[in-house]
N, C-alpha and C positions, 0 to 999 in steps of 0.2 A: 398596329401600334397602340390604338385606343384600347383594345382588349388587354394588352400587356399592362398598360397604365392602370386599368381597372383592377386587374389581378393584384398588382403591386399595392394599390390602395386598400383592397380587401385584406391582404396579408398584414399590412401595417395596422389596420384597425383591429384585427384579431389579436395581433401581438400586443396591442395596447391593453386589451382585456386581460391577457396573460400577465403583463407587467403589473397591472392594478392589483390582481389577485396575489401576485408574489409580494408586492409591497405591503399588503395587509398582513401577510403571514410572517414576514421577517421581523426580527426583534429590533433592528436598528436601520435607520435610513442610510447610514454610511455604507452598510453592507449592500443595500440595494444599489446605491449610486456607484459603488466600486465594481460590483460583479455582474449586474444585470443591465444597467443603463447603457453600457457600450455595445451590447449585443444587437446585431442586425438580423432580422428574420429573412430567410431565403425561401423556404417552403414550409407552409403550415397546413397539415392535413391529418385526417384520422389514421393514415397509414404511416407517414413519415413526416418528421419535423426536422428541418435543416436550419441551423443557426450559425452565424459567423461571429467569431469573437476576435479580439485584438491579437492574442498570442497564445502560445501553448500553456502559459500559466493558468489562463482562464479555464481551459479545457480540464486540466487536472483538478483545479480548485472546485469547480462546479461539480465534477464527477464525484469528488470525495465528500463535499459538504452540502450541496443543494440539489443534486439530481433527483432524489426521491420526491422532494417538494415540487420540482418542476414537472415531473411525470404525473404526479397526483393532480396538479392543476390542469394539465393537458387532457388527462382522462376525464375530468369533470366537464371540460368544454366539448370534447369530441365524443364522449360516451364510451371510449375505449382508450387504451394506452398505446400511443403511436411509438414507433422507433425514433429515438432522438439522436441526431448526428450533429457533431460540431466540426467546424473548419476554422483554421487560423488564418487571418489576413497576412500575418508575417510569413507563413510557410507556403502560402498558396502558389507562389511562383516556382517552388522547388518540389512540389508534391503532385505531379500530374495524374498519378494513379488513383487519387482519392476523389470521392464524390464532392465536387466543390462548384460554386457558382462561377459564371463567366466573368462577372465584375460586380463590384459592390453596388447594391441598390436594384439589381434585377433578379428575376427568378429563373433565368435561362441556365440550364445545367451545362457543365463541361462534359467532356467525354468520360464515361463511367466504365468501371470494371463490372461486368455482369456477375451477379451473385444470386444465390438461392433466394426465393421469395421469403420475406419476413426475417432474413438473417440480420442479426445485430451487427453493427459496425465494430470491427476490432479497433482498439485504441492504437492509433498510429505510433505512439511513443513507446508502447509496451512491447519491445522487440528484444531479441537476444543481445543486439548491439548495445542496448541501453541498460542491460542488466549487469550489475556489478557482482562478480563471483568472488566468494570468500569461503572460509572453512565452514561456515554455517549452512551454506546452500550448494556447495560444490557437487555433491553426489546427485541431488535432485535436478540441478541444472544439466548435468551430463545425461541423466535419464530423459529429460525433456528433449534434449538435442537428438538423442537416439530415436525417440518416437517421431520427431519431425522429419528425420531422414528416412525412416522406414515405417510409416504409419500402418497399423494393423499387424505388424510382425514383431516389433520390439516392445515388450512390456505392454500387453493389452489385457485388461485396462491398466492405465497408470493412475494411481490415487495419490494425490499430494495433500498433505495436511500440515497446517501451521497456525499459529496464533494470528490474531488480526494484525494486518499491516506489515507482514514479513515478506511479501512478494509472491504469494502463490497465484494470485490473479495475474500478475505480470507474466509469470511463466506460462500460464494458460494461454494468454494472448500471444506470447512469443511463439508457442507451438503452432498456433494458427497462422501467424505471419510467415514463419519459416516453411511450413508445409505449402502454403500458397505460392511462395517464391519458387520452390522446387517443383511443384505440380500446379501450374496456373489454372488447370481445369478441374481441380479437386473441389468437391462440394464440402465446404467447411462451415459448421454451424456452432456458434458460441451462444450460450444462453445461461443466465443465472437460474438456479433451481426454483426460485420464487416465481420467475416469469414462466418457466415450464409449467408450474402448477396452475398459474392464472390462465394460461392458454388452454390447458386441458379442460378446466372448468368452463371456459368460454365455448370451447368446441362441443362440449356436452349440452350446454344450454341452447346452442344454436344448431344442433344436429350436424356438426361438422367434424365428428370424431375421425372419420377416415382421412380427411384432409390433414388433421393434426398428426395422425400416424405417418402419413406419407411424407410430411415435412421432416420428421425426425428419424425415420427409418430408411430414408433414401439419401443419406449423406455419407461422405467418406471419412470425415472426422467430426466427432461430436465432443464439444468442450462444455462441460457443465460446472458452473461455479457454485460454491457453497451448498453442497449436496445435503448438509445437515438440515436445511429448510424442508426437506421431504419427510423428516422424522415425524411420526404420528399421523401422517396423511396416507391412509391405507390405499385408497384408490389411486393416488398419484404414484405411490411406490410400486403398485402392481403394473401400472402403465409403463413406468420407467423400466421395470424388470423385463417386460417383454420387448421393449425397445432396445434395451441393452443386449438381450439374447439375440435379437434379429441382426444387430450390427456386428456382434462378435462372431456369429455364425457365418456372416458374409465377409469376415476378415477386415472389417472396418474398425477404425481406431476410436476408442473412448478414453477421454482424460477427464478426471473428476477432481475437484478440490473440496476441502472441508476444514473445519477448525479443530478436528480431533481425528485420531485413527478410526477406522471402521468399527472396531469392537467397542469403542467408547462413546459412540453416538447413540444417545438414548432413543428408544422407540423406532430404531431402524430395523427392518425385517432381517431375520437371520439369513435368508436366501440372498439378499443384497450384500450383506456383510461377507458372506462366503464368496460371492462373485468378485467383490473388490479384492479380497485377500488372495484370489487366484492369480492376480496380476502382480504388479510391483507397487508396494506401499512405501512412499518416500516422504520424509519430513524436511522442514526448513526450521532451523534453530535461530535463536536471537543472534544478530550479527555482533562481532567483536568491534572494538574501537577502530581498528585499522579499516575494516570493511565500511563502517559508518562514515569515516572520513572520506574514503574513496567514493562512496555514493554522493556525498555532498560536492566533492571536487568535480565529479563527472557531470553533475547537474549544472554547476556553474559554467563548465566548459560548453555544455550544450546550449545554454542560454547566453553565452558570451558575456557573463557578468563576473566581475572580480570582487572577492571578499577577502578581508584580512585573514591570514591563517589562524590567528587567535580566535576570530569569530567562528570559523568553521570548527575549530577544536572545541569551543564552548558548546556549540550546538550538538556536535557528535557525542560529547561527554555527558551532556545533560539528558539527552533523549536516547535511551539505550534499548528499548524494547519494541519499537514500532517504526518501521521504515516510512510508513505513510505519514506519521507525525513528524519524522525527521525531515522529509522533503516538504511537508506542509509548512513547517516552521521556516524553512528556507524560502519558500514561495512568499510567505508573509513578510519576511525581511526584504525581499526584492520589491514587493509591492509597496511597502512602507517607504523605502528609499525613493522609489519612482514617484509616488504620489506627493511626497514632501519635497521632491527635487533636491535631495540632500545625499551626500556620501553616507554610506552605511557605517555606523559607529558601534562600538561595543555596548553602549547604552541602549541603542535601538534593539540589538540582539537580546539583551537582558529583558527588555519590555515585552518582546515577542514571546520569549520562553516562559514568561509568567502564565501564558495561556495554555502551555503544554505540560509543564512540570509542577507537580504538587509541592507545596512548601515542606521542608524537612520536619518531621515530628519532633516535639520538644524532648522526648525521652532519648533521642539519638543525637542530641546536640554535640558538636565536636568537643566541647570542653569536657564532657563526661568521658569520652573515649580517651582523651589525653590524660585525664586524671587517673582513670582505671589502669592504663598502661604504665604510668609513672609509679603508681603504688605497687603494681605487680613486679616491676623490675628494680624498685628501690632507688629511683632517681627523681630529681625535681622536675616539675613540668617546664620550668624555664630552660633547663638544660636540654630537655627533649625537643623543645621548639626552637632552640638556638642554633648557632653556627658550628658548634663543636662536632668533630668527626671521629672521636675516639671510639674504639670498638664497644666500650661499655654503653655508649649512647646510640651508635648507629643501628644496632639490631632492634632495640626498643622503638626507635624512631620509625624503622621500616615496618614493624608490627603495627604501630599506631596508624601509619599511612594505609596499610592493608585493611585494617578494621574500618577506618573511615570510608574506604572505597567500597567495602562490602556492606556496611550497615547504614550508610547515609546516601543522600542524593548529591553530595558535593562533587563538583567537577575536579578533574586532575589539577587544573590550575588553582582552584580554591584550596585544595588540600595542600599543595605545595606552598601556598602563601602562608599557611599556618605554621610552617616549619622553616622560618627564615627566608621566605621568598624563593624556595627552590622551584625549578621549572617542572613541567608535566612529565618530561622524560625520566627525571629522577624518581617521581612518584610511580610511574609505570615499572621502572627497574625494581624499586622496593617491593611492589606488589608481587612481581614475578619471583623475586628471591624468597619471599615469605611463603608463597604458594608452593614453590619447589621444595622448601625445607619441610613444610607440613607433610608432603607426600613421602619424604625420606626419613624423617625423625619422629617417631611415635611420641616421645616425651615432649618434644616441642609442640607437636600437634595437640596434645592434651592441654598444654599450657594456653595455647591460643583459643582452643575451644572453651576452656574455662573462662577466659575473658569474654568471649561471645555470650556465654550463658549468663555471666554476671551482668553484662550490659542489657541483655534481652529481658532479664527479670526485673529491671528497673532499680 
């Protein structure tokens, strides 16, 4: 008992050093108090660091915003970068398969699932069940499902590319979880390309090259995130090339993500590009409004938090290009309401969105769009923005709504408010009607494109 108490004291002292260093690096004390003060250290060592946080919000937020800082500090203390694992106090009772502590304040582990040495923990939330499928990701999601069901046979390698924050890492983890569910004894290794590089350098410096190769060439599924980080690193690319060949020849599965298709990654060796193109290359596009709304509703349901539908619509409409920012803003709204012990209001949501959405440029002010459309169709701006529904006004009004949607960052609700307080569904209908007519009527298309050119030229 005494030795356990001493170990706990040493862990807390070491964590105190980590917190002091974190506090010195963060820009605000509020950030430190909100996201790091509640953390409880469970295990602190050069191999593994296990930290317990209040809920799943913390895990996602720290992963997205502070994990690199935390890893850097831990590497400075231990002389190497340990694996960092997070567990949630809220979900501890319902997640027996995860590596978690027996109780708060002790370092005694619960029953663990045996995994390959050095394997990074898959994020427990990033599963197929938590992935919202829409038109932007349906094909790639299906490909990932197929790979998880028949690793090494369907689409090998699978190369997923997408812009930042669109869900490629989520799908990568989901493949790992689903494969493990169907094949509990499969050796699954997830690693960011940057860590792969750092481990290779470490193995060379410490004469452990063979151990490094054994780790990555004796797995059943290799999941590599952000492969573009290998660009320009000749030695690392060569090592990965031989690792890739070894796995593929053994009919083991390789899944890779990147921010561009293979041919567009600068300084990536041709032989790697060729290998990637031999498999399936699949992309994820930006999600449409309906998918973004579904993502937000899904997250609210997971966390058992209710938000007004108008608030969800405002977030989904303002943040269009990045799911990570979409969910991050929602987490921030949750946190703000919880910390202030207040119901979430539209004003709170507006304040949070200021951190995620850039203000609209002056040259695309809505007044300019309304004036340009009014001039083009020969009607007064007051009539365009009023309540009248005659055909002579309806079409120009729909064009104005379409242009405001295309050329500004205004939300559907904000656009509707400019035209007599119409709701967001009216704006969506108007945009769909104009887009459809543009595709069918060349003269109308030229007219709208002429307006876009006029507005773009200032």
